[in-house]
C-alpha atoms as one frame of an Amber mdcrd trajectory, in Angstrom:
protein
 -16.023  26.656   2.322 -16.863  30.028   2.102 -13.865  32.816   3.055 -14.163
  34.413   6.035 -14.921  38.628   4.926 -13.746  41.806   6.856 -16.419  43.046
   9.643 -17.142  45.990  10.983 -14.670  45.741  14.264 -11.975  44.789  11.530
 -12.318  48.093  10.245 -12.771  50.168  13.526  -9.683  48.403  14.728  -7.777
  49.616  11.369  -9.025  53.603  11.888  -6.849  54.296  14.959  -3.926  52.836
  12.923  -4.253  54.752  10.363  -4.764  57.982  12.461  -1.704  57.096  14.136
   0.307  56.944  11.178  -1.151  60.468   9.882  -3.004  58.627   6.559  -6.410
  59.642   5.695  -9.162  57.215   6.804 -10.185  55.788   3.090 -11.496  52.887
   1.946  -7.919  51.936   0.176  -6.054  52.676   3.212  -8.279  50.841   5.329
  -7.798  47.627   2.873  -3.977  48.455   2.700  -3.566  48.295   6.714  -6.119
  45.295   7.067  -4.127  43.500   3.966  -7.675  41.571   2.769 -11.285  42.151
   2.508 -13.527  43.578  -0.614 -13.340  47.393  -1.276 -16.838  47.408  -1.449
 -17.768  45.889   2.070 -14.932  48.059   3.522 -16.531  51.324   2.009 -19.934
  50.148   3.573 -18.481  49.333   7.124 -16.257  52.908   6.763 -19.681  54.891
   5.894 -21.312  53.129   8.834 -18.415  53.902  11.177 -18.560  57.573  10.004
 -22.029  57.805  10.954 -21.801  56.398  14.127 -18.836  58.915  14.820 -21.048
  61.713  13.717 -18.410  62.499  10.493 -19.929  63.637   7.377 -19.562  61.053
   4.568 -16.873  61.650   1.538 -19.568  59.869  -0.844 -22.914  61.335   0.465
 -24.820  63.292  -2.241 -21.419  62.455  -4.579 -22.889  60.060  -6.755 -26.641
  59.491  -8.047 -28.439  56.877  -5.749 -29.268  54.687  -9.141 -25.989  54.507
 -10.281 -24.711  53.846  -6.611 -27.376  51.251  -6.814 -26.577  49.607 -10.005
 -23.104  49.498  -8.934 -23.475  47.817  -5.833 -25.654  45.177  -7.085 -23.526
  44.790  -9.916 -20.253  44.287  -7.604 -22.683  42.133  -5.409 -23.475  39.462
  -8.400 -19.608  39.508  -9.582 -18.709  38.718  -5.710 -21.506  36.249  -5.088
 -20.341  34.810  -8.504 -16.574  34.555  -7.717 -17.352  33.244  -4.144 -19.513
  30.723  -5.494 -16.817  29.879  -8.100 -14.172  29.513  -5.558 -16.351  27.247
  -3.050 -17.269  24.867  -5.661 -13.739  24.763  -7.068 -12.364  24.008  -3.503
 -15.421  21.683  -2.416 -14.586  19.495  -5.723 -10.927  19.589  -5.281 -10.881
  18.430  -1.362 -13.727  15.657  -2.608 -11.346  14.374  -5.115  -8.291  14.337
  -3.351 -10.266  12.797  -0.270 -11.351  10.041  -3.030  -7.764   9.372  -3.806
  -6.318   9.249  -0.517  -9.053   6.770   0.438  -7.846   4.578  -2.465  -4.535
   4.807  -1.718  -4.869   3.831   1.548  -6.984   0.575   0.082  -4.227  -0.203
  -2.385  -1.869  -0.090   0.393  -3.718  -2.120   3.022  -4.446  -4.892  -0.119
  -0.554  -4.605  -0.452   0.645  -5.347   3.262  -2.193  -8.133   3.274  -0.479
  -9.850  -0.224   3.005  -9.191   1.030   2.271 -10.673   4.708   0.637 -13.939
   2.680   3.358 -13.967   0.463   5.763 -14.292   3.669   3.170 -16.733   5.155
   3.646 -19.154   2.251   7.593 -18.429   2.200   7.705 -19.829   5.581   5.283
 -22.637   5.114   7.761 -23.137   2.126  10.807 -23.187   4.025   8.983 -25.461
   6.429   8.156 -28.188   4.115  12.070 -27.851   2.766  13.344 -28.657   6.049
  10.601 -31.560   6.432  11.867 -32.772   3.066  15.572 -32.961   4.104  14.458
 -34.840   7.253  12.406 -37.273   5.642  15.833 -37.337   3.010  18.298 -37.790
   5.904  15.770 -40.608   7.324  15.530 -42.557   4.180  19.382 -42.280   3.828
  19.656 -43.792   7.551  16.748 -46.491   6.417  19.031 -47.232   2.882  22.078
 -47.601   5.377  20.440 -49.591   7.999  18.859 -51.938   4.818  22.410 -52.519
   3.242  23.609 -53.611   6.627  20.628 -56.148   7.130  21.591 -57.211   3.752
  25.091 -57.722   4.456  24.417 -59.325   7.661  22.029 -61.810   5.810  24.979
 -62.744   3.166  26.802 -63.221   5.968  24.542 -65.579   7.470  24.102 -67.053
   4.454  27.323 -67.750   3.945  27.854 -68.931   7.393  24.862 -71.334   6.343
  26.546 -72.650   3.456  29.728 -73.246   5.227  27.905 -75.660   7.758  26.360
 -77.689   4.983  29.801 -77.943   3.601  30.896 -79.204   6.956  27.843 -81.525
   7.448  28.399 -82.739   4.016  32.270 -83.434   4.547  31.464 -85.148   8.180
  28.715 -87.363   6.066  31.474 -88.020   4.025  33.902 -88.458   6.963  31.205
 -91.196   8.599  30.456 -93.063   5.309  34.555 -93.585   5.234  34.907 -94.553
   8.829  32.013 -97.107   7.827  33.550 -98.476   4.952  36.664 -98.473   7.192
  34.527-100.739   9.912  33.363-103.195   7.174  36.806-103.396   6.028  38.394
-104.063   9.334  35.166-106.182  10.684  36.351-109.038   9.313  40.256-108.853
  10.929  39.455-109.124  14.320  36.583-108.959  16.748  38.481-107.445  19.529
  39.512-104.844  17.006  36.343-104.432  15.988  34.770-103.950  19.308  37.042
-101.446  19.848  36.445 -99.847  16.537  32.834-100.058  17.066  33.243 -98.236
  20.615  35.493 -95.729  18.577  33.144 -95.312  16.033  30.432 -94.811  18.438
  32.060 -92.353  20.503  33.021 -90.038  17.176  29.418 -90.789  15.784  28.224
 -89.294  19.293  30.638 -86.550  18.921  29.735 -86.095  15.393  26.105 -85.864
  15.889  26.502 -83.692  18.871  28.592 -81.208  16.758  25.800 -82.056  13.594
  23.169 -80.764  16.110  25.103 -77.988  17.051  25.715 -76.696  13.613  21.745
 -77.567  12.738  20.986 -75.418  15.473  22.901 -72.582  14.513  21.446 -73.446
  11.024  18.363 -72.617  12.630  19.057 -69.631  14.477  20.667 -68.335  11.316
  17.396 -69.184   9.259  15.267 -67.850  11.778  17.601 -64.701  11.737  17.145
 -64.328   8.084  13.498 -64.964   8.050  13.397 -61.812  10.630  15.658 -60.104
   8.677  13.843 -60.408   5.612  10.998 -59.161   6.985  12.503 -56.048   8.649
  14.108 -55.603   4.964  10.329 -55.875   3.934   9.258 -53.500   6.495  11.946
 -50.930   5.360  11.230 -51.268   1.818   7.494 -50.657   3.006   8.607 -47.886
   5.022  10.598 -46.812   2.035   7.687 -46.780  -0.356   5.656 -44.962   1.957
   8.547 -42.372   2.186   8.481 -41.974  -1.504   4.963 -41.866  -1.704   5.249
 -38.622   1.500   8.424 -37.151  -0.611   6.170 -37.377  -3.803   3.246 -35.381
  -2.090   5.766 -33.011  -0.698   7.040 -32.771  -3.856   3.620 -32.099  -5.555
   2.763 -29.974  -2.670   5.606 -28.079  -3.069   4.989 -27.278  -6.809   1.656
 -26.012  -5.956   3.034 -23.777  -3.202   5.260 -22.666  -6.402   2.659 -22.079
  -8.882   0.448 -20.277  -6.204   3.672 -17.921  -5.149   3.942 -17.445  -9.108
   0.405 -16.364  -9.310   0.829 -14.487  -6.148   3.901 -12.931  -7.679   1.610
 -12.119 -10.801  -0.961 -10.637  -8.364   1.374  -8.549  -6.863   2.775  -7.266
 -10.104  -0.474  -6.312 -11.107  -1.268  -4.668  -7.871   1.646  -2.768  -8.441
   1.058  -1.697 -11.936  -2.529  -0.493 -10.668  -0.859   1.341  -8.058   1.491
   2.796 -10.747  -1.513   4.046 -12.702  -3.182   5.179  -9.318  -0.096   7.227
  -8.819  -0.344   8.537 -12.432  -4.184   9.312 -12.110  -3.223  11.178  -8.568
  -0.484  13.369 -10.508  -3.241  14.195 -13.397  -5.751  15.038 -10.808  -2.831
  16.752  -9.207  -1.965  18.702 -12.325  -6.109  19.432 -13.087  -6.151  20.710
  -9.216  -3.007  22.951  -9.584  -4.624  24.047 -12.876  -7.814  24.942 -11.368
  -6.225  26.764  -8.552  -4.481  28.954 -11.721  -7.936  29.574 -12.757  -8.773
  30.415  -9.362  -5.724  32.944  -8.804  -7.186  34.300 -12.367 -10.322  34.465
 -11.063  -8.957  36.480  -7.861  -6.722  38.722 -10.350  -9.952  39.527 -12.535
 -11.655  39.947  -9.196  -8.986  42.429  -8.164  -8.753  44.300 -11.971 -12.809
  44.536 -11.593 -12.147  46.270  -7.929  -9.356  48.353  -9.516 -11.710  49.340
 -12.248 -14.554  49.960  -9.755 -12.161  52.168  -7.969 -11.164  53.927 -11.283
 -14.919  54.230 -12.168 -15.399  55.628  -8.831 -12.555  58.015  -9.573 -14.243
  59.058 -12.790 -17.523  59.588 -10.823 -15.929  61.887  -8.800 -14.250  63.642
 -11.557 -17.447  63.838 -13.394 -19.032  65.226 -10.206 -16.393  67.783  -9.762
 -17.214  68.665 -13.675 -20.827  68.836 -12.809 -20.156  71.256  -9.754 -18.155
  73.197 -11.878 -20.823  73.378 -14.680 -23.248  74.250 -12.154 -21.226  77.023
 -10.916 -20.586  78.462 -14.478 -24.824  78.110 -15.173 -24.952  80.060 -12.136
 -22.991  82.503 -13.114 -24.237  82.534 -16.631 -27.688  82.926 -14.736 -26.354
  85.884 -12.842 -24.694  87.614 -16.226 -28.227  86.904 -17.829 -30.191  88.527
 -15.314 -27.446  91.485 -15.329 -27.758  91.702 -18.874 -31.620  91.688 -18.813
 -31.393  94.268 -16.125 -29.434  96.380 -18.418 -31.701  95.874 -21.522 -34.817
  96.658 -19.519 -32.947  99.877 -18.446 -32.051 100.605 -21.905 -35.302  99.990
 -23.095 -36.662 102.389 -20.417 -34.477 105.276 -21.135 -35.170 104.668 -25.199
 -38.986 104.958 -24.369 -38.398 107.959 -22.001 -36.355 109.652 -24.740
């Protein structure tokens, strides 16, 4: 991007300020008033202003046209070269800074995306952990229910064993009663009849009681079968829960591996970001070095301007010396003419004599 130079309007506005301050209207004073601008440009614009105002130019006829054109051409080349160098450095620096900013924004966007994915995986892992806890709680409840069912089965088994023992005892009692009946059958018929009636009654009671015990045993067997089926179902549920827990554990392991991979990728991105920051710092240092070179070029340009000013002063002094020598030459010519007249007069006098 080229610099904005001083124009004719700036010079025209600065001249009244110099006149109000009582300073002479020179290129140096105008440049000091403006605070910027090329000395050659200001001198050219000042010459135009003087021509428009009808004022004599200080440098009209003071320098040979060949020397003035050579100096102007040299100055134009130097100024064009300096402007091109400054523009190219500025464009390169702007392009480098823009590219680095784009890369930094891309890395920041990638970093934000990875962080979002890590948060999502952490939330998923937390949800899986909660599900695992609920499954463990359900498994513990099922285990407790299974233990209760086993205890009830054992209680029913004990009751069944008690019923069998009671049945055996009744059978033994019935055998004992039959033995007593056979023993006392020969005693008396009446007693036998009465005993038979009693035995029949007891037998009916015992059979009714035995039937009740058999029904209770059947109920206990059915309840045992139901409990065994329920235990089998609980075992299947427990095995399914174990399978789900194993699958969840494997998924947790996979998630942890993915999380570890993401952490490694995140560390690598951090390292890349650090390297990019280092490259940015190096490029910033390079930019500062180029800025210093630009300042040095500006300093050299200012020195060239100062040298041009000193050259103009030397040329002005040379012109003054030329004027003095011209005056001395004219004086010598007048003295020569005078001496030639004196010689002619002397020759005429000698000839006359």
